[in-house]
Biopython code that builds the backbone (N, CA, C, O; Angstrom):
import numpy as np
from Bio.PDB.StructureBuilder import StructureBuilder

atoms = [
    (1, "MET", "N", (16.094, -3.422, 9.897)),
    (1, "MET", "CA", (15.588, -4.029, 8.674)),
    (1, "MET", "C", (15.999, -3.164, 7.484)),
    (1, "MET", "O", (15.831, -1.946, 7.533)),
    (2, "PRO", "N", (16.535, -3.762, 6.413)),
    (2, "PRO", "CA", (16.940, -2.977, 5.259)),
    (2, "PRO", "C", (15.741, -2.364, 4.550)),
    (2, "PRO", "O", (14.638, -2.910, 4.566)),
    (3, "LYS", "N", (15.984, -1.226, 3.934)),
    (3, "LYS", "CA", (14.921, -0.533, 3.213)),
    (3, "LYS", "C", (14.531, -1.349, 1.979)),
    (3, "LYS", "O", (15.393, -1.830, 1.243)),
    (4, "VAL", "N", (13.238, -1.496, 1.766)),
    (4, "VAL", "CA", (12.712, -2.226, 0.616)),
    (4, "VAL", "C", (12.714, -1.277, -0.578)),
    (4, "VAL", "O", (12.256, -0.139, -0.475)),
    (5, "GLU", "N", (13.228, -1.744, -1.702)),
    (5, "GLU", "CA", (13.241, -0.940, -2.922)),
    (5, "GLU", "C", (11.893, -1.066, -3.626)),
    (5, "GLU", "O", (11.447, -2.169, -3.943)),
    (6, "ILE", "N", (11.259, 0.067, -3.864)),
    (6, "ILE", "CA", (9.962, 0.090, -4.537)),
    (6, "ILE", "C", (10.071, 0.983, -5.760)),
    (6, "ILE", "O", (10.544, 2.117, -5.679)),
    (7, "SER", "N", (9.625, 0.453, -6.901)),
    (7, "SER", "CA", (9.583, 1.232, -8.139)),
    (7, "SER", "C", (8.151, 1.205, -8.675)),
    (7, "SER", "O", (7.282, 0.520, -8.134)),
    (8, "GLU", "N", (7.925, 1.960, -9.743)),
    (8, "GLU", "CA", (6.592, 1.972, -10.345)),
    (8, "GLU", "C", (6.178, 0.588, -10.838)),
    (8, "GLU", "O", (4.988, 0.282, -10.914)),
    (9, "ALA", "N", (7.159, -0.245, -11.172)),
    (9, "ALA", "CA", (6.867, -1.584, -11.689)),
    (9, "ALA", "C", (6.712, -2.630, -10.587)),
    (9, "ALA", "O", (6.299, -3.756, -10.861)),
    (10, "SER", "N", (7.036, -2.275, -9.354)),
    (10, "SER", "CA", (6.920, -3.241, -8.254)),
    (10, "SER", "C", (5.485, -3.713, -8.096)),
    (10, "SER", "O", (4.540, -2.939, -8.251)),
    (11, "LEU", "N", (5.338, -4.978, -7.788)),
    (11, "LEU", "CA", (4.022, -5.562, -7.544)),
    (11, "LEU", "C", (3.818, -5.631, -6.039)),
    (11, "LEU", "O", (4.651, -6.175, -5.314)),
    (12, "ILE", "N", (2.702, -5.076, -5.575)),
    (12, "ILE", "CA", (2.419, -5.006, -4.142)),
    (12, "ILE", "C", (1.278, -5.968, -3.812)),
    (12, "ILE", "O", (0.235, -5.969, -4.466)),
    (13, "THR", "N", (1.501, -6.782, -2.788)),
    (13, "THR", "CA", (0.533, -7.777, -2.345)),
    (13, "THR", "C", (0.365, -7.656, -0.837)),
    (13, "THR", "O", (1.351, -7.509, -0.115)),
    (14, "THR", "N", (-0.869, -7.716, -0.354)),
    (14, "THR", "CA", (-1.071, -7.693, 1.088)),
    (14, "THR", "C", (-0.566, -8.994, 1.692)),
    (14, "THR", "O", (-0.625, -10.048, 1.059)),
    (15, "ASP", "N", (-0.071, -8.912, 2.916)),
    (15, "ASP", "CA", (0.382, -10.102, 3.613)),
    (15, "ASP", "C", (-0.851, -10.838, 4.156)),
    (15, "ASP", "O", (-1.733, -10.199, 4.730)),
    (16, "PRO", "N", (-0.932, -12.151, 3.989)),
    (16, "PRO", "CA", (-2.104, -12.882, 4.466)),
    (16, "PRO", "C", (-2.245, -12.899, 5.989)),
    (16, "PRO", "O", (-3.297, -13.268, 6.510)),
    (17, "ASN", "N", (-1.203, -12.506, 6.695)),
    (17, "ASN", "CA", (-1.268, -12.451, 8.158)),
    (17, "ASN", "C", (-1.747, -11.102, 8.677)),
    (17, "ASN", "O", (-1.610, -10.802, 9.863)),
    (18, "VAL", "N", (-2.304, -10.295, 7.793)),
    (18, "VAL", "CA", (-2.811, -8.972, 8.169)),
    (18, "VAL", "C", (-4.302, -8.927, 7.879)),
    (18, "VAL", "O", (-4.742, -9.257, 6.778)),
    (19, "VAL", "N", (-5.066, -8.519, 8.869)),
    (19, "VAL", "CA", (-6.501, -8.331, 8.682)),
    (19, "VAL", "C", (-6.801, -6.842, 8.825)),
    (19, "VAL", "O", (-6.065, -6.104, 9.480)),
    (20, "SER", "N", (-7.884, -6.421, 8.206)),
    (20, "SER", "CA", (-8.225, -5.006, 8.237)),
    (20, "SER", "C", (-9.683, -4.803, 8.605)),
    (20, "SER", "O", (-10.521, -5.696, 8.473)),
    (21, "CYS", "N", (-9.950, -3.595, 9.070)),
    (21, "CYS", "CA", (-11.307, -3.203, 9.452)),
    (21, "CYS", "C", (-11.476, -1.734, 9.078)),
    (21, "CYS", "O", (-10.651, -0.895, 9.441)),
    (22, "ASP", "N", (-12.547, -1.431, 8.354)),
    (22, "ASP", "CA", (-12.808, -0.045, 7.988)),
    (22, "ASP", "C", (-13.158, 0.777, 9.216)),
    (22, "ASP", "O", (-13.880, 0.325, 10.106)),
    (23, "LEU", "N", (-12.635, 1.985, 9.245)),
    (23, "LEU", "CA", (-12.956, 2.966, 10.271)),
    (23, "LEU", "C", (-13.646, 4.143, 9.598)),
    (23, "LEU", "O", (-13.675, 4.220, 8.370)),
    (24, "ALA", "N", (-14.197, 5.050, 10.375)),
    (24, "ALA", "CA", (-14.874, 6.206, 9.806)),
    (24, "ALA", "C", (-13.938, 7.047, 8.941)),
    (24, "ALA", "O", (-14.366, 7.611, 7.934)),
    (25, "ASP", "N", (-12.673, 7.135, 9.325)),
    (25, "ASP", "CA", (-11.740, 8.008, 8.601)),
    (25, "ASP", "C", (-10.464, 7.280, 8.175)),
    (25, "ASP", "O", (-9.395, 7.887, 8.111)),
    (26, "GLY", "N", (-10.573, 5.987, 7.885)),
    (26, "GLY", "CA", (-9.396, 5.234, 7.457)),
    (26, "GLY", "C", (-9.634, 3.746, 7.596)),
    (26, "GLY", "O", (-10.753, 3.256, 7.446)),
    (27, "VAL", "N", (-8.564, 3.044, 7.885)),
    (27, "VAL", "CA", (-8.647, 1.597, 8.068)),
    (27, "VAL", "C", (-7.689, 1.209, 9.189)),
    (27, "VAL", "O", (-6.618, 1.797, 9.343)),
    (28, "ALA", "N", (-8.095, 0.212, 9.965)),
    (28, "ALA", "CA", (-7.225, -0.360, 10.996)),
    (28, "ALA", "C", (-6.665, -1.663, 10.445)),
    (28, "ALA", "O", (-7.390, -2.467, 9.860)),
    (29, "LEU", "N", (-5.377, -1.859, 10.637)),
    (29, "LEU", "CA", (-4.700, -3.076, 10.186)),
    (29, "LEU", "C", (-4.144, -3.788, 11.404)),
    (29, "LEU", "O", (-3.556, -3.157, 12.282)),
    (30, "LEU", "N", (-4.327, -5.095, 11.462)),
    (30, "LEU", "CA", (-3.816, -5.895, 12.559)),
    (30, "LEU", "C", (-2.880, -6.952, 12.007)),
    (30, "LEU", "O", (-3.280, -7.798, 11.207)),
    (31, "ASP", "N", (-1.626, -6.895, 12.444)),
    (31, "ASP", "CA", (-0.654, -7.924, 12.093)),
    (31, "ASP", "C", (-0.861, -9.067, 13.079)),
    (31, "ASP", "O", (-0.554, -8.932, 14.264)),
    (32, "LEU", "N", (-1.375, -10.179, 12.598)),
    (32, "LEU", "CA", (-1.700, -11.310, 13.471)),
    (32, "LEU", "C", (-0.461, -11.962, 14.084)),
    (32, "LEU", "O", (-0.558, -12.605, 15.129)),
    (33, "ARG", "N", (0.697, -11.803, 13.451)),
    (33, "ARG", "CA", (1.934, -12.388, 13.987)),
    (33, "ARG", "C", (2.395, -11.656, 15.238)),
    (33, "ARG", "O", (2.836, -12.281, 16.203)),
    (34, "SER", "N", (2.294, -10.338, 15.222)),
    (34, "SER", "CA", (2.814, -9.542, 16.334)),
    (34, "SER", "C", (1.715, -8.929, 17.201)),
    (34, "SER", "O", (2.009, -8.329, 18.235)),
    (35, "SER", "N", (0.461, -9.072, 16.794)),
    (35, "SER", "CA", (-0.681, -8.441, 17.465)),
    (35, "SER", "C", (-0.532, -6.925, 17.520)),
    (35, "SER", "O", (-0.979, -6.277, 18.466)),
    (36, "THR", "N", (0.098, -6.375, 16.499)),
    (36, "THR", "CA", (0.297, -4.928, 16.418)),
    (36, "THR", "C", (-0.754, -4.325, 15.501)),
    (36, "THR", "O", (-0.994, -4.815, 14.398)),
    (37, "TYR", "N", (-1.387, -3.235, 15.985)),
    (37, "TYR", "CA", (-2.361, -2.501, 15.199)),
    (37, "TYR", "C", (-1.702, -1.319, 14.509)),
    (37, "TYR", "O", (-0.789, -0.695, 15.050)),
    (38, "TYR", "N", (-2.173, -1.023, 13.319)),
    (38, "TYR", "CA", (-1.767, 0.160, 12.568)),
    (38, "TYR", "C", (-3.045, 0.826, 12.083)),
    (38, "TYR", "O", (-4.078, 0.168, 11.957)),
    (39, "SER", "N", (-2.987, 2.106, 11.816)),
    (39, "SER", "CA", (-4.142, 2.779, 11.231)),
    (39, "SER", "C", (-3.673, 3.687, 10.104)),
    (39, "SER", "O", (-2.532, 4.147, 10.083)),
    (40, "THR", "N", (-4.579, 3.931, 9.175)),
    (40, "THR", "CA", (-4.279, 4.796, 8.044)),
    (40, "THR", "C", (-5.301, 5.923, 7.982)),
    (40, "THR", "O", (-6.346, 5.886, 8.631)),
    (41, "ASN", "N", (-4.964, 6.917, 7.183)),
    (41, "ASN", "CA", (-5.918, 7.980, 6.887)),
    (41, "ASN", "C", (-6.795, 7.519, 5.715)),
    (41, "ASN", "O", (-6.619, 6.400, 5.233)),
    (42, "PRO", "N", (-7.725, 8.343, 5.250)),
    (42, "PRO", "CA", (-8.602, 7.918, 4.152)),
    (42, "PRO", "C", (-7.856, 7.533, 2.868)),
    (42, "PRO", "O", (-8.272, 6.602, 2.178)),
    (43, "VAL", "N", (-6.772, 8.226, 2.539)),
    (43, "VAL", "CA", (-6.025, 7.872, 1.332)),
    (43, "VAL", "C", (-5.355, 6.509, 1.513)),
    (43, "VAL", "O", (-5.362, 5.683, 0.600)),
    (44, "GLY", "N", (-4.784, 6.279, 2.681)),
    (44, "GLY", "CA", (-4.195, 4.969, 2.967)),
    (44, "GLY", "C", (-5.231, 3.867, 2.904)),
    (44, "GLY", "O", (-4.945, 2.763, 2.442)),
    (45, "ALA", "N", (-6.442, 4.166, 3.370)),
    (45, "ALA", "CA", (-7.527, 3.190, 3.308)),
    (45, "ALA", "C", (-7.890, 2.888, 1.857)),
    (45, "ALA", "O", (-8.161, 1.741, 1.503)),
    (46, "TYR", "N", (-7.893, 3.921, 1.026)),
    (46, "TYR", "CA", (-8.185, 3.725, -0.395)),
    (46, "TYR", "C", (-7.118, 2.836, -1.035)),
    (46, "TYR", "O", (-7.437, 1.919, -1.792)),
    (47, "VAL", "N", (-5.859, 3.113, -0.728)),
    (47, "VAL", "CA", (-4.767, 2.284, -1.265)),
    (47, "VAL", "C", (-4.925, 0.847, -0.784)),
    (47, "VAL", "O", (-4.756, -0.088, -1.567)),
    (48, "TRP", "N", (-5.249, 0.659, 0.497)),
    (48, "TRP", "CA", (-5.419, -0.693, 1.033)),
    (48, "TRP", "C", (-6.543, -1.418, 0.285)),
    (48, "TRP", "O", (-6.430, -2.608, -0.011)),
    (49, "THR", "N", (-7.616, -0.703, -0.015)),
    (49, "THR", "CA", (-8.727, -1.287, -0.774)),
    (49, "THR", "C", (-8.260, -1.725, -2.161)),
    (49, "THR", "O", (-8.644, -2.786, -2.652)),
    (50, "LEU", "N", (-7.424, -0.890, -2.784)),
    (50, "LEU", "CA", (-6.900, -1.248, -4.103)),
    (50, "LEU", "C", (-6.081, -2.533, -4.052)),
    (50, "LEU", "O", (-5.993, -3.262, -5.040)),
    (51, "LEU", "N", (-5.486, -2.803, -2.901)),
    (51, "LEU", "CA", (-4.630, -3.976, -2.746)),
    (51, "LEU", "C", (-5.412, -5.262, -2.463)),
    (51, "LEU", "O", (-4.827, -6.274, -2.077)),
    (52, "SER", "N", (-6.734, -5.221, -2.656)),
    (52, "SER", "CA", (-7.513, -6.455, -2.499)),
    (52, "SER", "C", (-7.039, -7.502, -3.506)),
    (52, "SER", "O", (-7.261, -8.699, -3.323)),
    (53, "GLU", "N", (-6.387, -7.039, -4.561)),
    (53, "GLU", "CA", (-5.703, -7.899, -5.525)),
    (53, "GLU", "C", (-4.303, -7.319, -5.699)),
    (53, "GLU", "O", (-4.123, -6.108, -5.576)),
    (54, "PRO", "N", (-3.308, -8.159, -5.982)),
    (54, "PRO", "CA", (-1.949, -7.632, -6.209)),
    (54, "PRO", "C", (-1.974, -6.547, -7.289)),
    (54, "PRO", "O", (-2.615, -6.702, -8.328)),
    (55, "GLN", "N", (-1.270, -5.456, -7.025)),
    (55, "GLN", "CA", (-1.272, -4.314, -7.933)),
    (55, "GLN", "C", (0.144, -3.788, -8.137)),
    (55, "GLN", "O", (0.933, -3.754, -7.192)),
    (56, "PRO", "N", (0.476, -3.376, -9.366)),
    (56, "PRO", "CA", (1.741, -2.665, -9.547)),
    (56, "PRO", "C", (1.589, -1.233, -9.019)),
    (56, "PRO", "O", (0.497, -0.665, -9.040)),
    (57, "VAL", "N", (2.675, -0.675, -8.560)),
    (57, "VAL", "CA", (2.660, 0.680, -8.013)),
    (57, "VAL", "C", (2.080, 1.666, -9.026)),
    (57, "VAL", "O", (1.331, 2.570, -8.654)),
    (58, "SER", "N", (2.418, 1.499, -10.285)),
    (58, "SER", "CA", (1.921, 2.429, -11.313)),
    (58, "SER", "C", (0.394, 2.455, -11.363)),
    (58, "SER", "O", (-0.200, 3.522, -11.518)),
    (59, "ARG", "N", (-0.241, 1.303, -11.236)),
    (59, "ARG", "CA", (-1.702, 1.253, -11.273)),
    (59, "ARG", "C", (-2.299, 1.881, -10.007)),
    (59, "ARG", "O", (-3.326, 2.556, -10.071)),
    (60, "ILE", "N", (-1.657, 1.659, -8.871)),
    (60, "ILE", "CA", (-2.114, 2.278, -7.623)),
    (60, "ILE", "C", (-2.055, 3.800, -7.757)),
    (60, "ILE", "O", (-2.999, 4.500, -7.389)),
    (61, "CYS", "N", (-0.944, 4.304, -8.283)),
    (61, "CYS", "CA", (-0.780, 5.750, -8.452)),
    (61, "CYS", "C", (-1.805, 6.318, -9.417)),
    (61, "CYS", "O", (-2.347, 7.397, -9.178)),
    (62, "ASP", "N", (-2.080, 5.608, -10.503)),
    (62, "ASP", "CA", (-3.095, 6.072, -11.455)),
    (62, "ASP", "C", (-4.445, 6.211, -10.766)),
    (62, "ASP", "O", (-5.133, 7.216, -10.943)),
    (63, "ALA", "N", (-4.822, 5.213, -9.986)),
    (63, "ALA", "CA", (-6.116, 5.236, -9.304)),
    (63, "ALA", "C", (-6.178, 6.356, -8.268)),
    (63, "ALA", "O", (-7.187, 7.054, -8.170)),
    (64, "VAL", "N", (-5.109, 6.531, -7.498)),
    (64, "VAL", "CA", (-5.086, 7.577, -6.471)),
    (64, "VAL", "C", (-5.114, 8.960, -7.124)),
    (64, "VAL", "O", (-5.820, 9.852, -6.654)),
    (65, "SER", "N", (-4.354, 9.143, -8.199)),
    (65, "SER", "CA", (-4.349, 10.425, -8.919)),
    (65, "SER", "C", (-5.740, 10.771, -9.435)),
    (65, "SER", "O", (-6.175, 11.919, -9.349)),
    (66, "ASP", "N", (-6.431, 9.772, -9.970)),
    (66, "ASP", "CA", (-7.787, 10.000, -10.472)),
    (66, "ASP", "C", (-8.757, 10.318, -9.344)),
    (66, "ASP", "O", (-9.575, 11.230, -9.465)),
    (67, "GLN", "N", (-8.670, 9.575, -8.251)),
    (67, "GLN", "CA", (-9.598, 9.737, -7.133)),
    (67, "GLN", "C", (-9.406, 11.063, -6.405)),
    (67, "GLN", "O", (-10.382, 11.699, -6.007)),
    (68, "TYR", "N", (-8.145, 11.486, -6.227)),
    (68, "TYR", "CA", (-7.854, 12.654, -5.398)),
    (68, "TYR", "C", (-7.313, 13.844, -6.184)),
    (68, "TYR", "O", (-6.920, 14.848, -5.591)),
    (69, "GLU", "N", (-7.288, 13.743, -7.507)),
    (69, "GLU", "CA", (-6.841, 14.830, -8.371)),
    (69, "GLU", "C", (-5.523, 15.433, -7.889)),
    (69, "GLU", "O", (-5.415, 16.641, -7.672)),
    (70, "VAL", "N", (-4.535, 14.573, -7.727)),
    (70, "VAL", "CA", (-3.212, 14.986, -7.277)),
    (70, "VAL", "C", (-2.230, 14.840, -8.434)),
    (70, "VAL", "O", (-2.387, 13.967, -9.287)),
    (71, "ASP", "N", (-1.222, 15.697, -8.453)),
    (71, "ASP", "CA", (-0.165, 15.641, -9.457)),
    (71, "ASP", "C", (0.473, 14.258, -9.463)),
    (71, "ASP", "O", (0.731, 13.691, -8.401)),
    (72, "ALA", "N", (0.728, 13.710, -10.646)),
    (72, "ALA", "CA", (1.248, 12.345, -10.778)),
    (72, "ALA", "C", (2.584, 12.161, -10.063)),
    (72, "ALA", "O", (2.797, 11.140, -9.409)),
    (73, "ALA", "N", (3.482, 13.135, -10.179)),
    (73, "ALA", "CA", (4.796, 13.008, -9.531)),
    (73, "ALA", "C", (4.654, 13.030, -8.008)),
    (73, "ALA", "O", (5.311, 12.253, -7.315)),
    (74, "GLN", "N", (3.811, 13.907, -7.490)),
    (74, "GLN", "CA", (3.582, 13.971, -6.043)),
    (74, "GLN", "C", (2.911, 12.690, -5.560)),
    (74, "GLN", "O", (3.247, 12.165, -4.498)),
    (75, "CYS", "N", (1.969, 12.197, -6.342)),
    (75, "CYS", "CA", (1.272, 10.963, -5.990)),
    (75, "CYS", "C", (2.262, 9.807, -5.897)),
    (75, "CYS", "O", (2.210, 9.022, -4.950)),
    (76, "LEU", "N", (3.155, 9.697, -6.865)),
    (76, "LEU", "CA", (4.139, 8.618, -6.844)),
    (76, "LEU", "C", (5.009, 8.698, -5.594)),
    (76, "LEU", "O", (5.277, 7.678, -4.958)),
    (77, "ARG", "N", (5.447, 9.896, -5.241)),
    (77, "ARG", "CA", (6.266, 10.053, -4.026)),
    (77, "ARG", "C", (5.485, 9.634, -2.784)),
    (77, "ARG", "O", (5.995, 8.901, -1.936)),
    (78, "ASP", "N", (4.245, 10.105, -2.687)),
    (78, "ASP", "CA", (3.441, 9.824, -1.494)),
    (78, "ASP", "C", (3.043, 8.354, -1.410)),
    (78, "ASP", "O", (3.129, 7.750, -0.340)),
    (79, "VAL", "N", (2.614, 7.781, -2.511)),
    (79, "VAL", "CA", (2.207, 6.370, -2.520)),
    (79, "VAL", "C", (3.411, 5.480, -2.242)),
    (79, "VAL", "O", (3.307, 4.505, -1.498)),
    (80, "THR", "N", (4.546, 5.811, -2.832)),
    (80, "THR", "CA", (5.759, 5.022, -2.578)),
    (80, "THR", "C", (6.142, 5.088, -1.111)),
    (80, "THR", "O", (6.534, 4.077, -0.529)),
    (81, "ALA", "N", (6.034, 6.264, -0.504)),
    (81, "ALA", "CA", (6.350, 6.402, 0.925)),
    (81, "ALA", "C", (5.389, 5.573, 1.776)),
    (81, "ALA", "O", (5.818, 4.918, 2.726)),
    (82, "LEU", "N", (4.112, 5.594, 1.451)),
    (82, "LEU", "CA", (3.127, 4.790, 2.178)),
    (82, "LEU", "C", (3.448, 3.307, 2.033)),
    (82, "LEU", "O", (3.484, 2.576, 3.023)),
    (83, "LEU", "N", (3.680, 2.867, 0.809)),
    (83, "LEU", "CA", (3.971, 1.456, 0.574)),
    (83, "LEU", "C", (5.276, 1.043, 1.236)),
    (83, "LEU", "O", (5.408, -0.085, 1.711)),
    (84, "GLN", "N", (6.232, 1.949, 1.266)),
    (84, "GLN", "CA", (7.505, 1.689, 1.939)),
    (84, "GLN", "C", (7.257, 1.398, 3.418)),
    (84, "GLN", "O", (7.795, 0.439, 3.971)),
    (85, "GLY", "N", (6.443, 2.230, 4.044)),
    (85, "GLY", "CA", (6.118, 2.023, 5.458)),
    (85, "GLY", "C", (5.374, 0.721, 5.691)),
    (85, "GLY", "O", (5.655, 0.002, 6.650)),
    (86, "LEU", "N", (4.424, 0.415, 4.813)),
    (86, "LEU", "CA", (3.679, -0.839, 4.943)),
    (86, "LEU", "C", (4.600, -2.037, 4.758)),
    (86, "LEU", "O", (4.467, -3.037, 5.463)),
    (87, "ALA", "N", (5.530, -1.945, 3.818)),
    (87, "ALA", "CA", (6.472, -3.044, 3.570)),
    (87, "ALA", "C", (7.420, -3.221, 4.741)),
    (87, "ALA", "O", (7.698, -4.349, 5.147)),
    (88, "GLU", "N", (7.919, -2.128, 5.287)),
    (88, "GLU", "CA", (8.848, -2.221, 6.410)),
    (88, "GLU", "C", (8.179, -2.772, 7.660)),
    (88, "GLU", "O", (8.844, -3.344, 8.524)),
    (89, "ALA", "N", (6.846, -2.598, 7.758)),
    (89, "ALA", "CA", (6.088, -3.168, 8.871)),
    (89, "ALA", "C", (5.615, -4.592, 8.558)),
    (89, "ALA", "O", (4.911, -5.199, 9.365)),
    (90, "ASP", "N", (5.993, -5.123, 7.403)),
    (90, "ASP", "CA", (5.598, -6.464, 6.944)),
    (90, "ASP", "C", (4.097, -6.614, 6.748)),
    (90, "ASP", "O", (3.542, -7.696, 6.940)),
    (91, "LEU", "N", (3.446, -5.528, 6.365)),
    (91, "LEU", "CA", (2.007, -5.581, 6.102)),
    (91, "LEU", "C", (1.718, -5.874, 4.637)),
    (91, "LEU", "O", (0.638, -6.354, 4.294)),
    (92, "VAL", "N", (2.690, -5.582, 3.773)),
    (92, "VAL", "CA", (2.593, -5.903, 2.363)),
    (92, "VAL", "C", (3.902, -6.527, 1.906)),
    (92, "VAL", "O", (4.939, -6.381, 2.552)),
    (93, "LYS", "N", (3.832, -7.220, 0.786)),
    (93, "LYS", "CA", (5.011, -7.815, 0.161)),
    (93, "LYS", "C", (5.261, -7.089, -1.153)),
    (93, "LYS", "O", (4.330, -6.731, -1.874)),
    (94, "VAL", "N", (6.524, -6.883, -1.441)),
    (94, "VAL", "CA", (6.934, -6.184, -2.665)),
    (94, "VAL", "C", (7.731, -7.164, -3.515)),
    (94, "VAL", "O", (8.661, -7.809, -3.032)),
    (95, "SER", "N", (7.360, -7.269, -4.772)),
    (95, "SER", "CA", (8.107, -8.130, -5.700)),
    (95, "SER", "C", (8.202, -7.426, -7.053)),
    (95, "SER", "O", (7.498, -6.451, -7.317)),
    (96, "ASP", "N", (9.076, -7.938, -7.888)),
    (96, "ASP", "CA", (9.191, -7.418, -9.245)),
    (96, "ASP", "C", (7.969, -7.868, -10.021)),
    (96, "ASP", "O", (7.512, -9.004, -9.890)),
    (97, "ALA", "N", (7.446, -6.957, -10.834)),
    (97, "ALA", "CA", (6.297, -7.318, -11.661)),
    (97, "ALA", "C", (6.730, -8.355, -12.681)),
    (97, "ALA", "O", (7.829, -8.256, -13.228)),
    (98, "PRO", "N", (5.884, -9.355, -12.953)),
    (98, "PRO", "CA", (6.247, -10.372, -13.949)),
    (98, "PRO", "C", (6.367, -9.749, -15.328)),
    (98, "PRO", "O", (5.647, -8.807, -15.657)),
    (99, "SER", "N", (7.269, -10.273, -16.124)),
    (99, "SER", "CA", (7.447, -9.797, -17.497)),
    (99, "SER", "C", (6.259, -10.236, -18.339)),
    (99, "SER", "O", (5.719, -11.328, -18.159)),
    (100, "SER", "N", (5.863, -9.366, -19.260)),
    (100, "SER", "CA", (4.720, -9.715, -20.124)),
    (100, "SER", "C", (5.184, -10.377, -21.384)),
    (100, "SER", "O", (4.365, -10.739, -22.229)),
]
sb = StructureBuilder()
sb.init_structure("model")
sb.init_model(0)
sb.init_chain("A")
sb.init_seg("    ")
for serial, (resi, resn, name, xyz) in enumerate(atoms, 1):
    if name == "N":
        sb.init_residue(resn, " ", resi, " ")
    sb.init_atom(name, np.array(xyz, "f"), 0.0, 1.0, " ", f" {name:<3s}", serial, name[0])
structure = sb.get_structure()
């Protein structure tokens, strides 16, 4: 599968074929198409919660930086890597943010 291009302006949406369940230290994700389970750590769970509505990467990074007091550049790298993995597993959809 080709690598999905993600930028700060990309709009991230959860796939409707994925259900989630909170765990003590993260979240479990189930892809209903493949019956494959995935799990995240607490930061991944926080990002998944933010995705209850479509979000641009920049807004996700702002929220994560505020919540975890992490450097903005490091946060962007880490959040982009997480979203990249979720996109490659077809758990989220990535699109260009609409023009304002």
